[in-house]
C-alpha positions, 0 to 999 in steps of 0.5 A, a space after each residue: 826585659 830581664 831574664 829572672 829565671 837565673 837570679 837565685 834570690 828569686 827562686 822561692 817566688 817562682 810560680 807563686 808571684 802574682 799582681 795584687 790590686 788593693 782598694 783603699 777608701 779613707 786610708 783603709 784597705 777595703 778590698 784585695 784582688 789577687 791575680 790578673 783577673 780583669 773582669 773581677 777588677 773591672 766589676 770591683 771598680 764599678 761596684 765601688 764607684 757606684 757606691 760612692 755616687 750613691 753616698 754622694 747623692 745621699 741614697 745610701 750610708 757608707 758601709 762599715 768596711 772591715 779593713 783587709 789585712 795585708 799579710 807580711 812575708 812571714 805570714 804569707 804562707 798561712 794567708 795563701 793556705 786560708 785563701 786556697 781553702 776557701 776556694 776549694 769548699 764551694 760548688 756552683 749550682 745553676 737551676 735551669 730556666 725550665 725548672 724555674 718555670 715548673 716551680 722546682 726551685 724551692 724543692 731543690 733548695 730545700 733538698 740541698 738544705 736538708 742534706 746539711 749543705 749550706 747555701 752561701 749565696 744565691 741570685 736569680 738572673 737571665 744569663 747572658 750567652 757569654 756567661 753560659 759559654 763560660 760556665 759550660 765551656 766543656 760542652 762547646 764542641 757538642 753539635 747542639 751547643 748553640 741550641 743549649 745556649 739559646 735555651 739557657 738564655 731563654 728564661 730566669 735561672 737561679 745561681 747557688 753557691 754551696 758549701 758543705 755543713 760541718 756536721 753533714 749527714 747523708 739523707 740517702 744513707 739512713 739506718 734501720 729505725 730499730 738499728 739503735 737497739 741492736 749491738 754494733 760490731 766492733 770496728 778496728 782502727 783500719 776499718 774505721 778509718 776506711 769508713 770515714 774516708 769513704 763517707 767523706 768522699 760521699 759527702 763531697 759529691 753534691 752531684 751524686 746527691 742530686 742524682 739520688 734525689 732525682 733532681 739532677 736534670 733540673 740543675 748543673 753542678 760545678 763541684 769542689 772549685 779549685 779556683 774562683 773563676 765561676 764565683 768571680 763571674 756570678 758573685 764577685 763580692 762573695 766574701 763581702 756578702 757573707 761578712 754582712 748580714 742584711 736583715 729585713 724586719 717589720 716595725 710598727 708605730 702604734 696609733 698614739 705615736 704615729 699621730 704625734 711623733 711620726 716624723 721624729 721616729 722616722 728621722 731616728 730610723 734613718 739616722 740609725 742606718 735603716 732603709 725603709 723599703 715599704 710603709 703603709 697606714 693600717 687601722 688594726 682589727 681587734 683580732 690583729 691587735 690582740 695578736 700583736 699584744 699577746 704578751 700583755 693579755 694577762 695584764 690589767 691594762 690589756 683591754 685599754 691597750 686593745 682599744 687604743 690599738 684599734 682607735 686609729 691608724 698604725 704605721 707599719 714599716 719594712 726596714 732593711 739594715 745589717 744585723 737589722 733584727 738585733 739593732 732594732 730590738 736594742 734601739 726600741 728597748 723592752 715591751 713595757 715602759 717600767 722595765 725600760 725606765 729601769 734597765 734601758 733609759 736611753 731606749 726609744 720606748 722611754 723617749 716616746 712613752 705616752 702618758 697613760 699607756 704603759 707599753 712600748 709604742 714601737 713594735 719590732 719582729 722578735 725573730 727573723 721567722 716572725 719578721 717573714 710572717 709579719 711582713 707578708 701579712 701586712 704587706 701582702 705580695 702582688 704581681 705585675 707585668 714589666 717589659 724592657 723594650 728592644 731599643 734598650 742596650 744590654 748596659 742599660 738593661 742591667 742598670 734597669 734591673 738593678 733599679 728594680 731590685 733596689 726598689 724592693 721588687 722580686 723578679 718572680 719570672 723573666 724571659 727574653 723573646 721577640 714579640 711577634 704581632 700575636 705575642 705583642 697582642 697579649 701584652 698591648 691588648 688594650 691598644 690594639 685598635 689604636 692608630 699608633 698600634 702599628 708604630 708599637 709593633 714595629 718598635 717591638 720587632 726591632 729585637 728581643 724584649 725582656 718580659 718579667 713578673 715583678 712581685 712586691 706589695 702594691 706592685 702595680 702602682 710602685 712599678 708605674 711610679 718607678 717607670 715614670 710618665 709615658 713621655 720621657 721629656 715629661 718624665 725628666 721634668 716631673 720624675 727625673 729619677 724614673 726609668 723613662 726619664 733616664 733611658 727613654 728616647 721618645 714616647 714609643 721608645 720609652 724603655 719600659 712598659 707596665 700594666 695600668 691596673 691589677 686586672 690588666 696585670 693579671 690578664 697579661 701574666 695569664 697570657 704570658 706566663 700560664 705556668 706561673 699563674 696556675 700556681 701563684 694566683 693567691 699572691 694576687 
């Protein structure tokens, strides 16, 4: 051990020196963590290892990492300033479980966006006791803190990372509608400076804005974060998330192309780094075909085009990729073969042109807003019930939730609860009279279960497929990647449960999540 305080040459580093962890892949620095933040280092290692496993298994394409610059000593001050400025602009908002149940999330997010704040990242999850106690540590001395922790871990919460927009205008400080026509009093420099300073302070207070909007009781805010401790807990890869613009779009193979060259197109889609989230065959009605082909409606080939579009099944795909919209549009080329041959001869439009059909045989969303509309139309969302059983460990539960999200499900509602006999009957009403029902109740009484509403097109059958066969041993043979094959112990302790059909799913949701069904029945 050395006494460093007396070493003159180390004086410039006093109170500034800290460890730096560098992560390298193929000789390229892809991540850097400053400081001895063990949870963040641990999370980063786990994330990168899981990525490597998926890449090795062929489940994902290696991301195009941007190399992290490792500043030299001359640039260190500038680097530190940039690093600190990033930390200082964020606020964390936690929308509480009761607000999620009351369907207040969209309203809160809309108000935040309308005030010109920017939602940099968001996630919804069941908070752990550790996370709640960490975030609300300032309340730990209050007598009802344990009850508060129980409430915050009882259901789904939304976590938002908020930054301030560049040209933020306070929506609560609107001037009179006729004020533009009235002459303004001149301001001297000192008054103008004071006004600007006061306005800056007002704009920085997200908490004040939420209070003025009468929604602060539904969410809690940690403002002007001067270090990244909360962001590290909830979003350890925030900087990377912001740098990668992953987009979901709709693609369509018209009937002739689907019938003759489907596999060739799907291979190209995979080679271009797209992930196919959902796909279905659909025979378009005339009205649907006319809507998709609206840009050609004044052409002399329009009628024959509509006839072709309704002649057999098309293949609709939901594709996911970084910068997916732009990349797909560039890949498929213009809407007509003539234009593609002249200006984009390498496009898929030319490669898959069909004789007698002058239009591009591939369709793609022309904007992200159009993509959202088209995906919802061709893949209408459906709800199903899902249950993770008590014997599943916390680590296994996190793995299962990750599998659920990777499979394209949206977790619309979630709550943890101990299923009493009365509560269990709401989920297992179909088998109440069976001989083994008492054994089921005994398994459920061992601890809290995690109950969820999963939303996705074809959610009921997709969830059953992801679960796998009831018997984990059978699942290991027939569906080795399924949840029951990986986490099940026996037929009774088979990790997860789900509804057998749409009607059963609706009935169970209606029993367990009455508020959700009352406002979302159209999604079924």
